[in-house]
N, C-alpha and C positions, 0 to 999 in steps of 0.2 A: 385512446389513441397512443401509438408508439411515441416514446420520448425523443426520437430522432427521425430524420428523413431516411427512408430505405435507400436513398441514393448515396448516402455516405458510405464509402467503401472501407471495410475493416482492414483490407490489405494496404490501402493507401495510408490509413491512420498509423498502422504499425511500422511501415517502411519509413514514413516521415519522422515518427517518434524515435525510432532507433537511430536514424541518421543524425538528428539534431542532438540527442543525448550523448551518443557515443563520440560525436565530433568534439564534445567537451571533455568527456571522461577518458577517452583513450590517450590523448596527449598528457593528461594528468597522470595516468598510469605509467606511461613511458618515462616521465620525469621522476615519478615516485620510485621506480625500480632502476633508475639510472640507465635506461636503455636509449642510447642516442645522446645528442648534444643539448636537448631541451632541458632547461633548469627552471623549476617553479618552486618558490618558497612554500613550505608545508602550510604555513598560516594562510597564505593566499589561496592555496589549493583547497583548503577547507571551505572558503567562501565561494570559490568558483564552482566547486562540485554541486552546490545547491542549484545552479543554473540548469544543470542537466536534469534534475528532478522536476523542474518546471516544464519540461518539453512535452510530456503527454498533454497537459492543459493547453500548451501553445498549439500543438497539432490539432486538438479538438476544436479550438476556437477558429483556427485558420480554415479547416475543412468545413466546419459548420457555417462560417461566414461565406465561404465560396458557394456552398450549395443552397443555403437558406437565407443568406443575407443577415442584416442586423437583427431582424426579428427572430431568426433562429438562434443567434447568440444570446439574445435577451431571454428566450425561452429556456435555453440551456442553463444559464446562470440563475434563472428564477427557481430552478430545482434545488438550489442551495438553501432556499428559504422554506421548502416544503416540510413542515414539521407536524402537521395534523395527520398522523398516520396510525395512531393507536399505540397505547402504552406497551403492548407486548413487544412491538418491534423496537421501541426504545430500550427495553430490557435486553433484547437480543444483542444490541450493540455493545452492551457491557459484559456479556458472558465471557468472551475470550480474555478480557482483562481480569475477571474473577479467576479464570483458569491459570493465568499468569501468576497471580498471588498465591493460589492454591499449590502450584508446582513448587514455588519457593518454600512455602510452609511445610509441605510434605518432605522435601529433601532435608530441610533443617531438622525435622522431627526424627528422621531415620538415620541421618548421618551428620552429626555435629562437627565432624572434622573438616567439612567444606561448606560452611554456612553461606547462604545467599543473604548477605547483610544489606540493609538499606544504606544508600549513600548518605554521607554527612549532609546536614542541611546546607542549602546554598543561599548566598545573599539574594535578596529579592530581585536585584537587577540581573543576576546570572540566570535565575529561574525564568524571568520574563524573556530573556534572549532565547533560552531553550524552547520555551513555549511558542514564541513567534517563529523560530526556525522550523519547528515541527509542524506548525499550522501551515506555513507557506509550502513546505514539502508535501504535506497531505493534500492541499488544494491542487498543487501541481500534478499530483498523481491522479486523484479521484475524479477531477473534471475530465481527465482523459480516459481512465480505465472504465469507470462506471458512467461517465457522462456520454461517451461516444462508443468506446470499444465494445463493451458488453452488449448494449442494445443493438449495435450494428451486427455483431456476431449472432445474436438471437433472431435477427430477421432471416438468417440463412440456416440455422440449426437449432437443436434443442438447447434448453438452459444448461443441461449437463455437459453437452459437447462444447458449448460456448465457454463455459467456465473452465473446462479442461484446457482449451486452447489459450484462453486468457491467462490462466495460472502458469502454464509452461512459458509463454512469451514474457510474462512479467518477471519470472525468475531469471530467464536468460538476459533480459534487459538490465537487471540489477547487477550482473556479474562485474562489469568494469567499475561500478560504484563500490561494491563490496571489497574489491581488491585494494582500495585506498584506505580501508579501515584498519585500526590497530588490532582489532580482533582477528582479522585474517592473518596478520603477522604472527599472532600468538598461537592460533589453532590450525592454520593452514587450510587445505582443501576441504577438510571435514566441515569447516564453518560455512563454506559455500553450499555444500550438500544439505546441511541442516536448515539453512535459511530457505533453500528451495523447497524442502519438505514441509516447512511451515507455511510458505506462501500458497502452495497448492490447496490445502484444505481451507485455508482462510478465504481463498477466492470462491470456492463452492459455498462457504458459509455466508459470505457477503451477498452472493447472488440470491440466496434464499430470502434474506430480509429485504434486499433491494427490490426483488420482483413482487413482494407482498406489501410494499410501502409506496406504490404508485411511482416508482422511479425516483424517489427522493435521493438527492445527492447529499443532503445534510446528514443523513444517518451514516453512510460510509465515512464521511469526514469525521464525525464524532467518534465512531468506532476506531478509526485509524489514529486520531490524535490521542484519545484516551489511552489506548494500548501503548503507544510510543512514549507518552509522557511518563507513565508508570515504569516502563522498562528502561528508559533513558535517564530520567531525572530522579527516580526514587528506588526502584527495586530491579537491578540489572540481571534479570533471569538469564538472558541470552549470553551472558558472560560466563556462565557456569554450565558446563556441558551436561552434567547429570540432570539439573533442573530443566535445561533446554530440551533434552530428549523427552523428559516427562511431559513438558508442555506440548511438544509436537504430537506425542501419542494422544493426549487429551483432546487436542484440536481435531485430529483425524477422526477420533470416535464421534465427536460432536458433528463434524461435517458429514460423516456417513449417516448419522441419525436423521439429518434433515435432507439428505440427497434425493429422497423420493418425493420431496415436496418443493422442488426448485421451480417447476414450470407453472408460472402464472404470468401472463403478459404484463410487463411493466407499463404503467400509464401514469400520466400526470394531468393536473387540471389544465384546461385551456387557459391561455394567458392573453 
């Protein structure tokens, strides 16, 4: 059976998600760039911006509750515990993280003038804060994107078309958030373009293993958290343009390799 009710509208999901997230991020952007009279401390802004990342999950839970009631919400969240999906799909969640490390290694090998160096070891408390932040952000996104948006889109179109729509809208949704990051200040518009070019193939790739793992939400969460922890807390590949471009190319090749095998109806166990 499909993991969501076909009555959940993808249009309503995206409209609600954009409204909720951008209502948080756009005022932060205005304050960040000193546009208008609003003033928000940068430290407070860093904490507030997390709320915007939680809005896809909020939209998913609100719409699922409205259409399916508490039972629907329970079934949605139960997919976070669906782990018996086959070891191949667990390995698939780790491949982009391997590509991340490989991109850093290759750039370091061929150009030692701009090394992608591991970050200095963090105190355990700082590492835990990073992991908790990244986990909350991932749950905030994946419960929405793969919990409701992707299955809803796939009730109306192919997995390929659904992934394309989801990838483009995810990239656009992120823009006000990316504008708040130090990396945007450093690299400018090219950083937005590169992030979008990474999100698009990542979306196709996640659809591939999502549709073959009975709609498990646990796998996309593990994929997302693992990739972000490595990139944010250990090996910041996306802060080095050469390594970042190499990673984008590798992920596109990987996504194209699996793109012919996206279509398998996602299903979950009855709960």
